[in-house]
C-alpha positions in Angstrom: -55.9 39.8 32.8 -54.1 42.0 30.4 -52.5 45.2 32.7 -51.3 47.9 30.5 -48.8 50.1 32.4 -47.1 53.5 31.6 -47.8 53.4 27.9 -47.8 56.2 26.0 -51.1 57.3 24.3 -49.5 57.6 20.9 -48.5 53.6 21.2 -50.4 51.0 20.3 -50.8 48.0 22.4 -51.3 44.4 20.9 -51.9 40.8 22.2 -53.9 37.8 21.2 -57.5 38.9 21.4 -59.3 36.0 20.1 -58.0 33.7 23.2 -58.6 36.4 25.4 -62.4 37.1 24.8 -63.1 34.0 25.0 -61.2 33.8 28.5 -64.0 33.6 31.5 -63.4 36.4 33.7 -61.1 38.1 30.8 -60.0 41.9 32.0 -58.3 44.7 30.8 -56.6 47.5 33.2 -55.1 50.4 32.7 -52.8 51.6 35.4 -51.1 54.9 36.1 -48.7 54.5 39.1 -49.4 58.1 40.3 -53.2 57.4 40.5 -52.4 53.9 42.3 -50.4 55.5 45.0 -52.9 58.2 45.4 -55.8 55.5 46.6 -53.5 54.0 49.3 -51.0 55.0 51.9 -48.7 53.1 50.5 -47.5 50.7 47.6 -45.1 48.6 50.0 -47.4 45.1 49.9 -48.6 45.6 46.3 -44.6 45.8 45.6 -44.0 42.8 47.9 -46.6 40.7 46.2 -44.8 41.3 42.7 -41.1 40.6 44.2 -42.9 37.3 45.4 -44.4 36.4 41.8 -41.2 37.0 39.9 -39.2 34.9 42.3 -41.9 32.2 42.1 -41.3 32.6 38.2 -45.2 33.5 37.7 -44.3 37.0 36.4 -41.9 38.4 33.7 -41.0 41.6 34.0 -39.9 41.4 30.3 -35.9 43.4 30.9 -34.9 44.6 27.5 -31.5 46.5 28.8 -29.6 45.6 32.2 -26.6 47.8 32.9 -24.5 50.3 35.4 -26.6 53.9 35.9 -23.0 54.6 34.7 -24.0 53.9 30.7 -27.5 55.7 31.3 -26.8 57.7 27.7 -27.4 54.3 25.8 -30.5 53.3 27.6 -31.7 56.6 27.0 -31.0 56.7 23.8 -33.1 52.9 23.2 -36.1 54.2 25.1 -36.1 57.9 23.2 -36.0 55.7 19.8 -38.6 53.2 21.0 -35.7 50.3 21.1 -36.5 49.0 23.9 -39.4 46.3 23.6 -39.2 45.9 27.4 -38.0 47.6 30.5 -34.8 49.1 31.3 -33.1 48.4 34.4 -30.1 50.4 35.8 -28.3 49.6 38.4 -26.8 52.2 41.1 -23.3 51.1 41.5 
């Protein structure tokens, strides 16, 4: 399964399609957080499941940059200039 989350309309998503389309049950989903949250009362169980998968080493969040929120300027610059190939995590400290 490929899940696309929060990709701007002008970005292209690539993956190894030849392997994917031959897999039994292959699916592509696009997820918009606001739509997902409006369908259910809470996202707590989903977030808990994602945390479990990360803890088990079965889900890679692909964090590119991790820093203090005091250095948010550099993180925002990387985001705006498309220099972040993964997630940016700012710690509130």
